[in-house]
N, C-alpha and C positions, 0 to 999 in steps of 0.2 A: 173527671176528665174536662179540661178547660178548652174552650173553643178559641182559636186564634183568629182574629179579624185581620184581613189583609187589605189594605187600601192601596190601590194602584193609581196610576196617572189619571185614569178615567174619573175616579172618585175626587181626586184633587181638582181636576178641571171643573167638575160638576159643582163642587164646593165654591170654587172661585167665582163661577158664573152666578150661582145663587146669591153669594155675598154681594157681588156687583149689581145684581138686579134688585136685591133688597135695599141697597144703598141709594140706588136711583129712584126707586119707587117711594121711598120715605123722604126724598128731598122735597123742599117746598117749591114746586114748579107746577105748571099746568100739565094736564094729562098728555096732550100732544107733544110738549117739550120733553116730558119724562120718557114717553115711548121712543122718541127720536134718539134721545141720549142712551136709553137702554139698548136700542138696536146698534148704535155706534160702539158702545162698550162690548156688546156680544161679538160684533164684527172684529173688533180689535182683539178680543180674546181668541177667536177662531184663528186669526192671522198669527198670533203668538204661539198657539198650539201647533200650527203647521210648521213653525220654525224650530220647534223643540226637537232636539236629537235625543231620542230615548236612550240610546246607547251611552251617550255622554252623561245624561242624568244619572243613569245607573252606576256608571263608573265613579262619578262624583260622590254619590251616596255611599258606595262601597269603600271609597277612599276615607271618607269622614268616619265611617264606622270603624275601620281599621285604626285610624288615628285615635279615636276614643278608647278602643281596646288597649292600644299601646300605652296611652296615657294612664289608664287604670292599672296596668301592670307596673308601670314606673311608680305610680302612687303607692302601691303595695310595697314595692321594694324600698322606696324612701322611708315608709313607715317602719319597715323591719330594720333598716340601717339606723334610723333614729333611736329605735328601742335598744338595739345592740349597743349604741354609743352610750345611752343612758345607763344601761346595765353594766357596761365596762367601767364607766366612771364610778358607779356605785361600788362595784367590786374593788376597784383601785383604792377608794377612800377607806373601805373596810380593811384592806390589807395594810394601808398606811397606818391606820389606828392600831393594828396588830404590831407593826414595827415600832410605833411610838410607845406602846405598852411594854414591849420587849425591852426597849432602850431604858425605860423608866424602872422596871421592876425585874428585869431578867439578867441572865448571864450573857457573856459574849457569844456563846454557841446559840442561845435562844434568839439573840438579836440577828445573828447571821442567817438562821433559818427563817425568821420573819421577813428579812430583807429578800431572801430568795423567793419566798412566796409572793411578795409584792412584784418583783421583777417578772415572775412567771404569769401573774395575773395580767400585767401590762402587756406582755408578749402575746398571750392567748387572746386578749381583747382586741389588740391591733390586728392580729391575723384574721380573726373572725370578721371584723369590720372590713378589712381589705378583700376578703373572699365575697362578702355581700355586695360590695361596691363593684366588683368585677363582673 
C-alpha cells in the first residue's frame, strides 16, 4: 500500500519562506542587513499570502489538470488515427500489389476480383479513419 503525500498551500508557503530565508542568509551582506532584508521578504510573503484567493487557486489547478487530461486523451486518439492511417496505407499497397499481379499473370475475372479487393480495402480504411477522427 503506497502512502500519498498531499502538499497544501501551507506547505507551499513554508517552502517559499524557507527558500527566501536561505537566499537572504547566504547573500554576502552584514548580519543586520541580512536580518532586515529577511524581515522585509517575510513581510512581503505574508502580504502576498493574505491576497491569495484559495478558491481561485484551486479552480486554476483543477482547470490545468483537466486540460492536461484532455490533451492526453487527444494524444492517444491522434496516435490511434496515425496508426490506422499507416495500416490503411499498408493494406492499400498490398491490395495494389495483388491487382498488379492479377493483371500480369491472371485472367480478366481474377483482375476484376483483385480490383474489388483494392476498392474495398480503401473504403474500409477510409471509414475506420473517419470514425476515429469523429
